[in-house]
Steps between C-alpha positions, in 0.01 A plus 500: 500500500757265641550402865834354598694418812773745593859391584690653794691737266168637379360597846593864413190494277282427802665781693460747209132417451425535869672840515289609199166374630493555880479882500190502291351182648523616852459881466233604743532163692860521636721799569784561258736408792338168552501420128872568483567309824308193364661517159849513659413206730296271271659566166868518578692254278631326810142438628372388154803264465434367850143425410605324182752292701211406737299356207297800389436522125475831313314523174523781243217594260626656179371591163741523206786517746339791691455437875137514622518385856614219737375256759690332780367188671593216730372139506428311824451818697458478879320191623373332195461443136434867432681738271554866595497776242741739673526764228322601184536837334435631147635815350223763480498491123454118507204501744152406372635297206491149643857465621403493873247227442742304283767512768257378770375228274865387437579503872171307574571244227858438630375473855221256400745275309721503808213365720410827671141527617470880498681826419527769774585863471507815714368831372492840669153543643468846339602375151142454391590478128720194570247343738230538237725340241582204717128445591414510135732216411387279786692594813316520836583715803593270786628734767673825576845549654733781608873426468759718667777561246719719715584866499151584625330358198246214460341311216125510555380217278213284379606137456328341198488141373426331172404138524682298238 
């Protein structure tokens, strides 16, 4: 497995993986309408390019040229030397094979080398599979938050942190 940084012209890969993972990831958690709303909002190429322009990094995990998943993160998030893992999704067929852990370890290593003290992430409070995964690799729940994202929808999240 190889993990590499994506260039701006490759952001379509992030969009494609998100569109292939979200329906199964959030089935039973979010309505199909909210899933589509969030995909259109968070994974438009304009939004992804804007995030890249603001200093976000997108990583792609692949095996023999086949895409497995991606992660998107930002260094020096908010008020301190903290990194934020904004996005991490694996294709259903790639889950449970170590790619998610490898992506998080790569983000954590890059953050640590950049002087970050911790890695933050948000996860839907009903996505127990993801919460259990993050706890298993050392994240701790630090608080819960509800974020209004417009159109009558909210993100109802647990914020987690990994000390680096």
